[in-house]
Each structure stands twice: as C-alpha cells, then as structure tokens.
N, C-alpha and C positions, 0 to 999 in steps of 0.2 A: 264345595258345599258339603260333600260327604264327610270331609275331615271335621267340619264344624259340627255336624250332627253327631259324630262319634264323641266329640268333646261334651256336647250337651247330655248325651246318654250317660257318660261317665259321671257328670255332676249329679244327675238324678239318682244314680245308683249309690254314690257315696253319701249324699244327703239323706236318703231313705234309711241308710244303716246308722248314721250318726246325727240324727235330727236333734237340735238343741233349741232352747228358747232364746230369743234375742233379748239381751238385757235392755232395760229401759234407758240406760245411759248411752246406748249406741248412737253416735252422731255422724258417722261416715260410712260410705260404701264405695267399693271399687266395681266398675262396670267394664265389661268387654263385649264388643259387638262386631258383627260381620254383616256386610251387605249381601243381598240375595245373589249377586253375580260373582261370588267368591269362587275361584278355581285355583289350581296348582300354580299357574303362571300369572295369576291376577289376584293381588291382595287388596282388599278394600274394606276397611274396618275402622273401629274407634276404640280408644281407651279413655276412660273418664273417672273422675273422682267426684262423688256427690257429698255435699254437706247437708245433713238433715237438720233443717231449722226447727221444725216441729212436726206434728203428726200429718200435716197437710201441705207443707211447703218444703221445697228442696232447691239447692243451688248446685249446678253441675258445671264443672270445667272439663273440657274434652280436647283430645288430640286425635286427629283423623288422618293417618297416612294411607296412601294409595299407590300401588306399584303394579305395573303390567309391562310385559315385553313380548316380542315376537320376532321370529326370523324365518324367512321363506327363501327357497331356491327354486327357480323355474328353468326347466330344460328348454333349449332351443336348438333344433337340428341344424340351423344355419351357422352356429358358432360352437367352438370347442368349449368355451367357458359358459358357466351358468349365470343367469341374472339373479342377483340377490337383493333382498329387501330386509332391512332391520329397523325395528322401531322400539322405543322405550317411552313410557308415559309415567311420570312421577308427580305426586302432589302431596302437600302437607297442610292440613287445616287445623286451626286452633279456634276456640271460642268458649262461650259461656251460655248456659240455659237456665231459665228460672222455671221450675216445675211446680204444679199444684195438683192435689188429688181431686179427681172428679167423683170417684167411687172408692171407698176404702173398706174392704172386707178383710177378714183374717187371712184368707188364702188367695184372694183375687183383688187386684187394684187396677183402676183405670185412671190415667193421668193425662194432663195437657200441659202445654208450656210454650214459651217463646224464647228466642235466643239470637245472639249475634255471632258471626263467624268471619274468619279471614283465612284465605287459602292461597298458597303460592304453588304454581304448577310449572312443569318443564316437560316439553314433548320434543322428541327428536326422531326423524325418519331419514334413513339413508338408503338410496337406491343405486346399485352398481349394474350398469348394462354393458355387455361386451359389444365391440364394434367389429366390422368386417375386416379391419386392418390388424386385429389382434390387440387393440387397446381397450380402454374402458371409459365410458361416460359415467361420471359420478354426480348425483344430485343429492345434496345434503341440506335438509331443512330443519331448523330449530325454532321452537315457539315457547319462550318464557311467558307466563301469564300471572295475573293477580285477580282475585275475586273477593269482593266484600259484600256481605248481605245479612239479611234477617231470615229467620225460619220459624215456622210453627210446628208444634209437635203434638201428636195424639198417640197414646200407647196404652198397652195393657201389660200387667205383670202377674205371673203366677208364682206364689211363694211355695216352692218345693219343700222347704223347711223354713224355720224362723231366721236362718242366716243366709239362705240362698234363694234367689228369685230368678226366673226366666222371663224375659220380656221381649215384646215385639213393638216396634215404633214405626209410625208413618210420618215422614218428614216432608214438608212443603217449604221450599226455599226460594227467595228472590235475591238475585245477585246483580251487582254492577261488575262487569268483566272488562279487563284491559289485557291486551296481548300484543306481542311484537313478533311477527313472522319474518324469519331471515332465510333466504334461499341462497345457497352457494353451489356453484357448478364449475366443472372444468371444460364445459362445452360452450362454444360460441353461440349455439342455438338457444341456450338457456342462460342468459346473463344474470349475474348476481343482482338481487333486489331485496328490499325490505318494505314491509307493510305493517302499519299499526292499526289495530282495531279497538273499538269501544262499543259495548252493547249492554243491554239489560236482559237478563234471562230469568226464566222460571223453571224450576225442576222439582221432581218428587222422587223419593226413594223409600225403601223399606229396610229396616235394620232389625236383626235378631241378636239377642245377647243374654249375658248372665251377669247378675249383680251379686256381690258378696258383701254382706253387712258386717261391719266391725264393731 
C-alpha cells in the first residue's frame, strides 16, 4: 500500500507542474487501480481502457490480475527437519463496465455503473511434515476455480489536472462460483480425493486508482 501511495504522490506532483487542458476530442483513458490489501507479496489490482462515449457515459474494459504467495517453516523439537507450508493464489479476471456520471463538476466527478466479469483462479497449498522415522508426509492440494458474475459500481474522481484523475470505487459483486478441490498425499492416513463445489457468493471491495486521459 505504501508503494501505491508513493505512485499517487508522484502523479500529483507531475500533474501540478505540467497541468494541461484536455482537448475536446479525447475519447479514451487508461486506468490503473489497486485494492486496499495490496502488499509486497500480494498484488491485487486492475488495468482498464475506457471509451468515452459522451460527457456522461463511458464504456470500460478491464483486466484484473491477483497474485499472492507465502512460505512458512515451523520448528519442532521432536524432529530434525522442519515442517514447511507453501501456498500460492493466482487469479485473472476480465470484464466490461458501463459507467454514467451522477455528478459532473470541473474538478470532481461522481459516477455509477454496472458490469459483467469472468475470473479464473488457481490455488495450491503444499504441506510437508517430518515423521519420527526420518521420512516426510506430503499433503498437496490444488483448487482451480471459475467465477462469473455481475457487479455494481459507485465511485468518485478528483481531476488533479485536465489529463489526470485520481479515483476511488466501491464494488459490490455477485458471483456464481465453481471449483474443483484435489487432495494428493503420500500418507495412507490421508488418501487422495477430489471434491467439486458450486455456490453463489456476494462480495464487496474498494479500489483506488489513477486515470490518464488521452
């Protein structure tokens, strides 16, 4: 999150020095956003292209990658080796939003919208536990998933200059989720198994970003 704030401050400084009028013929914008839980080992953001249809309507196509990983080692006095846990969580979402202006001022805009999204995800968790005989028990689980849904958008944008805007959005999404959980183990106590799940979920998030008008 600190990295993202540094980027925002940099944009504000540059735009204040080189503020320019946005030409009336500008029809596109590039947007870059980060979710509030962004850290060095967890990337969760979006990249979008906006088509400006007129002064009050926009069409936005977005790509939302998310990557996180972790690795832990636990000491155990009973064994020479350490217990290790590794996990990785990847997802890639694509979609389209239709946006309209609720309040359109020269320096401040409020907008709403609705959209469709499709996300593919992959999660893997591997746990290696030492045994008293010097061997290892390995439990490896993988979960590929698919999510399709609709979302509602409410946001505000502050025009730092006529070409650069800083925005914040609240997203409320409803999804149909499908996933397949596969457990693999070298231990007889944990036989291999597979489970398939289907569910409907509702989630919300907040996105902070920068838009550059072309």
